[in-house]
Every structure is written in C-alpha cells, then in structure tokens.
N, C-alpha and C positions, 0 to 999 in steps of 0.2 A: 514100463515100470519106472524109469527115471522121471517121466512126465508126471506120473501119479505122486511120486515123492516130492517133486517140485511144487505141485498143487497143494499138497498137504502142508509143506513148509510155508508157502505163501499165506494160506489160511491161518496158520498159527501166528505168523507175524502180524496179520491184521487184528487178530483177537487180542494180542498183547499190546500192540502199538496204538490202536485207536483210543482206548481208554486213557493211556498215558498222554497222548496228544491233547485230548479233551481237558485233562487235568492241567496240563501245562498252560493252556490258554486261560484257564480260570484263575491262575495265580496273578491276575491283573484286575485292578478295580474297574478297568474299562470293560471287562466282560459283563459285569452286572450293572454298571452305571451308577447305582446307588448314590445319588447326590444329596447329601444331608442338608445342603442349603435349602432344598425345597421344603424341608420340614421347619426351617427357620431362615427365611430369606435375608435376615440381617447378619447372618454369619459371614465371616471374612473368607477370602479365597483359600484359606488354609484347609478347609474341609475337603476340597477335591484336589489337593495339591498332587503334583506328579509323584513325589516320593511314595505316599501310600498309593498312587497309581504305580507302583513300581512300575502309576501313580502308583504301580504297586508292586511286586518285584519286576525287574525289567523284562519279563517274559512277554514282550509285546508281539512276538511272532505267534499270536494266538491261533491255535489249531481249531478254530471254530468251523472249519469245513465239515467236521463231523456232524454239525447241526444242519447242514444243507439238505434239501429234499432229495430223496432217493430217485435215481433215474435208471436203475438197473432192473426194473421189474415192477409188479403191482405194489402200490403203497401199502404198508402194513396197517392193520386195523388200529384205530385210535385207542389210546389207553384211558383208563378211568382214573381221575384224580383221587389219590388216597385220602382216607379220612384223617390220617395222622402223618406227622413228619418228625423225623429225628433231628433235633437242632443242637448244634454245638454252641454252648454259652460262653461268655467271656472268661468265666472261671475254669474252663476246660471240661466241665461236665456236659453230658449229653442228656437232653430232655425230650421225651416224646410229647409233642404238642398236637392238639386238635388243629387241623389245617386251617379252619376258619379263624380260630383264635390267633394262630401264628400270623395269618395275613392281616388281621386287625392291627397287630403290633408293627408289621412292616409298613402298611399304608400310613399309619399314624406317624411313623418315623421318616417316611420318604416324601410325603406330600402334606402341605398345610390343610387342615380341615376347612379352611375358608375357601378352598378351591371349589369349583362347580361340581355338582354331584356326578355328572357324566365323566368329568376328568378323573374323579376319585374311582369310579367304576373301571375306567381304562387302566388306572394304576393297579387296581386289585387284580385284574386279569393278567397284566404284565408281571406282577409279583408272583402270582400263582404259577404262571408259565415258567418263570425263571427257576422257581423252587423245584418244579417237576423236571426241568432240564438238568439241574444239579443232581437230583435224585436218580436220574437215569444212569449215571455212572458213578454213584457213591463218592461224591467229591471229597468228603472228609472221612472216608472209611466207615466207621460205625455210624457217624452222623451224616446226614444227607445235605445239610446246608448249615452255615454259621450266621452269626449276627453281626459280623464285621462288615461295615459298608464298603471297606476297601477290598474285600474278597468276594462277598456274596451280596447280601442286602442288609440294610439297617433294620433293626428291630428294637422295640421298646416295650417293657412290661407295663401292665396296668398301673403298678405303683409309680413307675417313672412318669407315666402320662398324667397321673393325678398331680404329681409335683409340678410338671411342666404347665399343665392347663389350669390348675387351680379350680376356681368356681365354674369354669367353662367345661370341666371334664365331662359331665353327663351329656351335654349337648354335642360336644365334639365327638365323643365316643359313639354316640348314637348315629351321627352322620357317617362316620367311618364304617361302622357295623352295617349300615344300610347298603353301602357300596359293596362291601365284601359279600354280604348275604344275597344281594341282588344279582350277583354274578356267580352264584354258587356252582362250583365244578367246572367253570368255563376256563379254557386256556387256548392259546394260539398254537397251531400245529403246521408243520410242513412235512409232507410225506408221512403223515399220521403220527409224527413224533413232536414233542414239545420243542419249541424253538428257543434260541438264545435271545431272550427278550430284553435286549440292552435298552437302557433309558438314561437320560441325563437331565440336567436342570433347565437349561435354555440354549437356544441356537441363534446363530447370526443369520437369520432369514432362511437358511436351508440347513438340513442336517448333513452329517458327514457320511461318506461311503466307508463301509467297514474295510474295504480293500486298502484305504489310505491310513488305517489305524492298526488293524490286525491282519486278517485274511479276508478274501472276498466271500461274502455270503449273499445269496440271491435276494433275500428279504431285508437286508440291512444296507440299503442304498440311499443316496441323497434324495430327499424330498423337501418341498417347501415347508416352512414353519412360520406361523403368523405373528408370533410375539414381537413386541417392540419395546423401546425404552419406557413407554407409557405403561407397560404391563409388568415389567420385571425390575425389582430393586437392583441397583448396581449393575444394570445391563451392560453399560460401558464403564470399564475401570482403567485406571492408569497406574503404572509403576515407574517411578523415577529412580535412576541408578547412577551414582557417580562413576566417572571413567575408571577409577582404580578398582571399585567394586565390580563393575561390569567386566573389566579385563580379567581380574582374578577369578571370578566365577566361571568364565569360559575356560580359562587356563586350567582350572581344577579338573575339567573333563577332557580338555584338548591341549595338553602342554606343547604340542607342536604348532599351535597358532602363533602368528607373528603380529604383535601389537607394537612394533618399534616405531611405526610411522605416526603421523598426526591422528588424533582421535576421529576426525571427520572422514578418515580413510579406512576405519576399522570395519565398517559395514559395507558389504558387497551386495550381490544380487539376492533378492528375496523371491523365492519361487513359491507359487501357490498351487494347491490341488484343485480339482474340479469344483469342489464346494466352496472355494474361495478362502480356505484356511491356509495357514503358512505351512508349506511342506518342508522348506529348508531355507536357511540364510547363510551366506558366505560371511564368516567372521574371522578376521585376521588371516584370510586366505584359506580357511578350512570350512567345509560345508557342514553345518550343524542342523539337524532336523528340528522341525517345529515342536515335535513331541519332546525332544530332549531339552529344548529351551524352556518349554512349559515346566518341565521338571526342575531344571536348574534354578529358575527364577520364581517358582511357585505361582505361575500365571493361572488365571481362571479358565482359559481355554487356549487352543492354538489359532483361534480367529483373532490375530493381532497384527499390528503394524509396529515397526521399530524405527525410531528416528534418533538422530543426535542433534540436540539443540543446546549449545553450551549454556550451563556447565554440566548437563546431564544427558544420559541416554534414556529414552522414554518408550515404554511398551504401552500401546493403547489396545485394550482387549475387549472383545464383544462376546457376551454370553458366558456360560459356565458349564464346564464338563467336556467330555470327549466328543460329544456331538452325534454319537451313533444311536440309531433307534428313535424311541419316542422322546420328544422334548416335553417335559412336564409342564412348563409354562405355556408351551405351544398347545398342549392338550387342553389346558384351562381356557386359553383364548378361543380355540375351536369350539369348545363346549358353550362358551358365552356367545358365540356367533351362531349357535343353533345345532351343532353336530352332536350326535349321541355317541356313546362310548364305542359302539361297533364301528361307526364311521371314523372315529379317531384312530382306533387300532388298525383298521384297513389302510388308512393313510400312511401311518408311520411304519407299518410292517407289510408292505405290498406283497401280494402273492401268497399270503398265509391264510389259513382257515380257522375260524373261531369254532372250537369244538366244545360241546357240553356233554 
C-alpha cells in the first residue's frame, strides 16, 4: 500500500514539475536563439545582448532535458503540425494565426531574404519546430508562442515588412513564402516529439554544446560550422574598455573582486569549453563565467579573448549569439556549397528526424 502511494506521489510530481521546468528554461533568449541580426546583418551587438538573454532573465539552468528523446519505451507517434497557432502580440493581445502565415512573419524577421533558398527552408523548419515545441506545454498560457525574439521567436507583420523592404517587398515575400510552403508541415522530432530547435546568427568555426550553456540535450551538440569573416558582416568585433569602466562593471556583479593591484594583474586564467568558447575568466581573483561577461559587457558571443593593452582592456569577439543549434550564416554557407535544407538540418541537429 505504501509503495502504491509513493508511486502515485512520484507520478503527480512529474506531471506538475516537468511543465514548470520546461517553462523555466524558456525564459531565456538562448532557448530559441532568435538572432535578429540575421534579419539585418548591420545591426549592432545590442540585439542579442545578454540582458535580454537574461540574455534574458538569468534562468540559464534551462530544463531542456524535457526535450530529450524518450528512452523508457516505444517512441510516441509523431504529432501533426496544427493549422493555427495562438500568438501573443506585443500589445498583450492573443491572435490566432494561420501557421503558414505566422512562419512567413518569423522567417522574414529571423533571416535575410537574400540568403539561399535552402537556408530559408531550413529556417522555416526550425521555426515551425520551435513553435510546436512551445505549443506542447503552453508556454504563454492562452497563447502558445510570443513575438519577442528574447523569449520565443521574432515575428513581423506584412505591414512592417512592407515598410522594411519597400519596393522589394513582393520579391522578398515570395521567396520567404516559397521556403515556408515548400516545407509545409515539416518539423524536427526526437522520440516523436518536436525538439528544442535552437538557432543563432553565426558561430566561430564550431557550434556550442548545450551542456555548456543550459543543460545537456543529445541533439544540441557541438558540430562544425563553415561560415567565415568573408561570409558574415562584423564576424569579428572588438570592445575597448577603460580600466575604471572595466573594474566598475565587474564590481557591480562581484563586489568581492580585488582590483587593488596593477591593471595588468587583473586578468587571470581564461578557461575555454570544448567548443573553444570562454567558459570562465579569473578577474580580480574571482572566477566569472563567459556567459556573465557576455551579459555584463553586451558582447556578441562568448567566443572571445580578453587582453590588457594600456590604456584599455580589449574583448575580441567572434560570431554572434549563444552558439547552440543551427548557425544561420552557417546554413547559408552550406547551402551555397551545395547542401539542401534536409542536409543542413541533419548537420546542425544530429540524431533528429525530419517529420512531415
């Protein structure tokens, strides 16, 4: 009898806890990736800054393990992508949108129409997959997904796109529509369920392991990414910081740090993760994570070096975004080298299945 009660209690805790954990993880821009620089490569680093990654509240202990493939029995049957999606708009209203129309707005906001058609198709599938992932646990209550790139995925209305594209609107919208319609109903699955299809703007040769950013997910692991400085605007960026600004910025988060010595002694060991990104740096005797430094100094990614060259501290940063999942510029480069969207998705989300 006691064992039965314990089993029932355990089942109840799972039913209540897993949706909460999934929601917790999604309160971070890094869960969806949504790099708006891809929609306008000339934007500054501010669009993917760590603050709206708390980049976006600091819930970086993302419980994306709920997205991992099932291993406790037969995989559940694949779901059918719904025809409509309930979308939370910036004004707080909830609008039921045709799934295809919604995706046109997302792909238009997330990837430049000048990207290769196969890259646009890969983005359409990733966007549909992420929307289905959010819908699977009602991320926003009545709404299934929002239009805030810092939380879910960027989205723009046709009116906004007309303003942005001007006389190129018809041609651009047709190209985006072709990518969305050409992948109708397709999404990526693991264990029969939509995956957490994270994506970002550009990587520094390799993508990041999810375990080094949130939690370990089997299909969000480090893979090669072919984009270079010849393909990506502002691929390498620098930030110069005066000693007093550098010191005060670090002290704002770590008042225990000791900067009483000479400036050239402030930087200690810089530790890198397996993907070559900065895992942590010793500053004033305190270990500060690369993710936190990205947030504090609004860096474009954690793929950076930090040096002191009087009279300034200098961050040299490669790529843009959290680095997990599909690199948008990498997808475009793969497409231009001959890969189709299925090959692109299989490369960046290994072990997943493309479902239609």
